[in-house]
N, C-alpha and C positions, 0 to 999 in steps of 0.2 A: 542320418543314423541308419545303419543297416539292420533290418529286423532279424530277430532270431529265426533259425531254420525251423520250419514247421514239423511237427511229429508226423509219423507215417499215416496215422488215421485221419489227419487233417489236410494232407497234401493236395487232395483233389477238390478242396473247398476254397471259396474266395477268401481273401485276406480278412481277418477279424472274426470269421465264423469258425466255431469249434464244435466237435462232436464228442459226446460222452456216452458210454454204454450204460444203460439202466436196465438191468435184468437182461432180457433177450432182445431189447430194442435200442435204437440209437437216438439220443436226444441232442438237439442243436441249440447252441447259445451264441449270441453276438456280443462282442466286446467293443463298446464305444471307444474309439481311439482318442477322443477328447477328454472324456470323464473317467475312462478305464473301468466303467461299471459293465457288468454282464446282464444281458436281457435274454430271457428264454424264448426260443422260436418254435418249440414243439418238436414233433417226431417226423414231420413231412420234410424230406430232404430237398425236394424241388422248390417248395415254397420258401424254405429257409435260405437256399442259395439265391433265389430271385430277390428276396428282401435284402440280403447282405450286399448284393451287387448294387442295388439302388442306394443303400445307405453309404456305401463306399464312394459312389459318385458324388454324393452330397458332402459327406464329412471328410473325405480324404482327398479326392482329386479336385473338386470344385472348379471345373473348367470354365464355367460361365460367370459373367460379371454379376448377374442377379444373385447367384448363390453366394458370391463373396460378400455382398451387402447384407442379404437376409440372414446369413448364418455367422456374421462377424461376432466375435465375443466382446468387442470393444464397447464399453458403456461410456456414457458421458462422465460418470464418476471417475472411471479409470483414466480417461483422457485428461480430465482436470488435474488429477494427481500427477500425471506425466508432465503436463504443462508446468505445474508448480515446481516439480523436482528436477526436470531436465531442461526445459526451455528457458525459464526465467533466469537461472544462474548464467546462462550463455548469452543473454541479451546484451547488446551494446548500443549506445547512442553516441554517434560521433566518436566511436572508438572507446568510449568510457562505459564501464559496467554500471548497472543500476546501483543507486545508493542503498545502504543497509535498510534505511527507513522505508524506501520504496519497495524493496523485496519483502519486508515484513508486512507492509500494507497490502500488497498483492496476495500474499499468502493468507492474510486475514479474510480478504474478499472471496478468494477461491474456497475457503472453508465454508462460507455462506452459500456459494454457488452449489457446492457438493450437497449441503443439507437440503436445499430447496429445489435444485434442478437435477441433481445427480442420479435420481431414480430413472430418468429418461435414458433411452438408448439413442444412438445417432439415427436409427431408423424411425424413431417416434417423435423426436424433438421438433417443434415447429416454431415459426416466428411468433405466433400467438402466445406460446409458453414463455418466451423471453420477454415479450411486451407485458404480460400479466405480472411477471416477477418484478420488472422495473417499476411498474405502476404502484407497487406496494412500498416503494422506498419513501422515506419521510420527507425529503426535500429535493428540489431540482438539482442541487449540488451533488447530493448522494446518488440520485438517479443517473446523472451524467458520468459520475466516477465509475459506477458499476457498469454502465453501458460501454464506456471506453475500454475497460479490461475485457469484457465479453467480445467486443469487436476484435481485439488483439488475439483472443483465444480462437475465435472462429476463423480468422484469417490464417492462423497456423493450421487449423483443421482442414481448411480448403487446400492448403499447400500439401498437406499430408494425405490428401485424397480420402479423408474421413467423412467429408460432407461436401455437397455440390456447390454451395454458395454461402456467402457471409450474411446470415439472416439477422445478426445483431446490428450490422451496419445499416440495414434497411430501416431500422427504427430511428426516427428523428430524435435529435437531442431535445431536452426540455429547456424552455426559456428560464434563465436564472432568476431567482428571487432577489429582491433588493436586500442587502445585508441588514439584518435586524439587530445585530449587537449594538449596544450603546457605545459611543466613543468614550475613551478614558480621558478624564480631565486631570489637570495637574493637581488639583485639590484632592481628588480621589487617589492619585498616585501617592501623595504624602500620607494619607490615611492608611492605605494598604501597606506601605513601607513600614509604618510604625508597628503593625501587627504581624509582620512577616518574620520568619526565621532568618538567620544570617545568610545561608546559601540562597534563599529566595530573594533576599535583598540584593545580593551580589548579581543574581541573574537579571533582576529588574534594572539595576543600574547599567549593566552591560548592554541589554537590549535597547533601552531608551536612548543611550548615547552612541553606541556603535551601529545601531539600526540593523541588528542581525536576528534571525529567527531562533526559535527554541532549540532546534537541532544543531545549529551552529554555535549557540551559546553553550549547549550541553557538551560539545566536543572540543571547546576552546581549551588549549593547554598553556601552561606557563612558559614552556619552551618554544612557543610559536613566535617569539620576538626575534627579529633579525634586523640588525642595523637600524635600531630605533623605529621599527615598523612591526606591527602585529600582522602575521599572515593568516588569512582566513580563507578556507575553501568553502564556498557557499554550496551546500549540498543540493538544494533544489534546482539550481541552474548549472551545476557541474556537468551534467550529461549534454547540455547544449553547447558547452565550450565558450560561452559568451559572458564576460564580466563575472566569471565564477571564482577566479583566483585573484583576490585583492590584498593589498597591503595598506593597513590603516596606520597613520602616524601615531606613535605613542604619545606625542605631545598634543594630540587633538583636543581642543578645549571642549569641555562638557556642554551639552545643551541645558542640562539641569542635573543636579545631584543632591539627593536628600541626605547623603553622607558627608557633604561638604567637599567632595573631590573637585579638582580644577581641570584635570586632564584625564584622558583615557588611561594613562600610566598609573595615575593615582587610584583609579577604580580597580585595576588589576592588582595593585599592591594591597588594596583593602581585602582582596580575596584570600590572601595568604594568612595562614594560622599555624598552629603547632603541629598539625597533622600532615604527614607526608603523602600528598596526593598530587599527581601531575595536572589534574583538571581544576580550572578556576571554580566551577560550581560543584561543591562537594560537601559532605558532612560525614562524621563517623557513624557507622551503622552497628547497632548492637547485634543484629542478625544479618548475616550475609545472604543476600538473595540474588541468585543467578538471573541475569537478563541479557538478551542478545543486544540490547541497546548500550550496554556498559562493558568497559574493558577493565574497570577498577571498582573494587567493592564500595569505595566512598563516593564515586561519581554518581550524580543524580541522573535519573532517566528523564526523557522528555515528559513523560506522564507525571513524574514526581514534581517537575517544575510547574506544570499546569495545575496540578492538584494543590501544591503549596500556595500558589498565587490565589486560587479560588478560596482556600481556607482562610487566608489572610483577608481577602475581600469580605467574606462572610463575617469575620471577627470585627472588621471595621464598620459593620452595619450597612454596607452598600448592598441593599436588596431591592431588586427590580426585575421585571421580566426581561430576559435576554441581557444580563449584565455584561460589562466589558470583560473580556478574557485577556490572558497574557499577550495574545497576538496584537491587541489594541495598543500595546506599548510602541509598536512600530509607527502607527499613524500619529500618535502623540509626539514621538521623537522627530518624525519628519516635519511636523508643524513647527516645533521649537527650532529646528535647524533652519527652516525657511525664514523664520523671524530673525535669525542671525545673519541672513543674507545669502544662504545657499540657493543655487539655482536648481530647477527640477532636474536638469541633466546631471549635476553634481550629486544630487540625492539618488538618482537612478544608478549611478556607478557604485555608490556606497551600499545600496540595497542589493545590487546584483540583478536588477530587473532587465529583462530583454527588451521591454517596450517602455517608452517614457509615459505612455498612457497609464500603465500599472502604477507607476510612482504617483501620478496625478490623482488616481483614484484614492490613494491613501491620504493625500493632502486634502482632498475634497471632504473627508470625514471631519475636518476641523475648520470648516469655513466660518469666518467671523462675520456677523451681521452688523452693519452700521445703521443705527437707529436715526431716522430723520426727525429733527425737531422743527415744528412749525414756527413761523415768526409769531412773536407774542401777540401781534395785532389780530392774527387770524384765529388764535386759540381762544379768544374771548367770545 
C-alpha cells in the first residue's frame, strides 16, 4: 500500500516522524506503524530523527532474522486459533476429511490449550511448559491424546517457520493404564434395558448385535438399506480407508435381544414409530436444541446416548466404582458372537478394526474361567 504524501513540514523527516508547531517551537511525535499510536519525542530535532530512524529499522524494515523473531506479533493463542480454523478443516487422511466428531474433539482440546498455554509466545514457550501441562492430565489415555494433537500443531508450526523444532514430539508417550471399566454382563444388560427409554433401548440393541460404536449408531438411517444389506460407514476408521465401508446382512441373526428380535432387520423395524425421523435412534423433543452432532431435531446426539444409558444403569441399581459404559456393549456383543461360532477375523471385519489384536482385546474382557474340581478322594 502506497503511503500518503507527506506534508511540507514533514518532508525532511524520516517516515512516521511528525512535526507540530507549539507556540514558537517545533514538537516532534512518532507514530507507531503497528499500533498507530503517537509517542512524544520532544523538541530536539536531531534526537527525534535518530530515534525515528532506529524505530523504523526495527518496526518497518526488519532486515535481520533476530528482529523477525523477537518482534513477531504471533502468540501461541493466535496460532492455535489459526490451526483450529484454517488447518484442521483442510486436513485429509488417505484423501478423506476428518470426521465431524474428530473435528469437534480437536476443537475442544485446542480450547483447553488456549486456556492453559495460550498466554505464551513462540519466543517463550519451552518443552518444560508442554511437559508440565501434560503431567496434569488425569489419565495416560488423556495425556497421550493431548500430546498427539500438540505434536500435530508443532509439526505445522515448524513447517510454517514459527518454531525451530517439534518440542511436543520430544516428550515421550505415557504407558497406558489397564482399562478399569467393569465389563458388562448379560444380566446387567437386561436390567439396564428394562429401565431405559425406547431410543436408548434401540441404541443398545443395535450396538450389541451390529457391534457398532455410538457415533455409527447415532448416524444410522432407515434409508441405509440396499439389496437386503445395511450400509454403515465406520467413522473411526473411515480416514484409514480399511474396513470402514461395510454392508451388514439385514437377515443377520441376533446375538441376543431383550426385545425378542430374531434378526438385525427386526431390530431396525422396532426403531420405527409414528414420528417422521430418518434416524433409527430418535425421540420427539419438546425443545429443539441445536447441535453440531445432529442434522435432525429428533436425532439423539452421542452424548445423549451415553447419558441415557448411564441414567438407566443408575436406575437399575448397578452402582460400583468404574461401572460399565455404553462402550462395553461392544465387548459383550463380541463375546456372544464368538459363542455363536464367529472367528476373530470375522468379528474384526464387522467391527472395522485395522488390527486383529484390537478385536482380541475386546474378547479378552469376557474370558470365562473354568473351575477345576478335585477328585473326591483328594478333597477329603
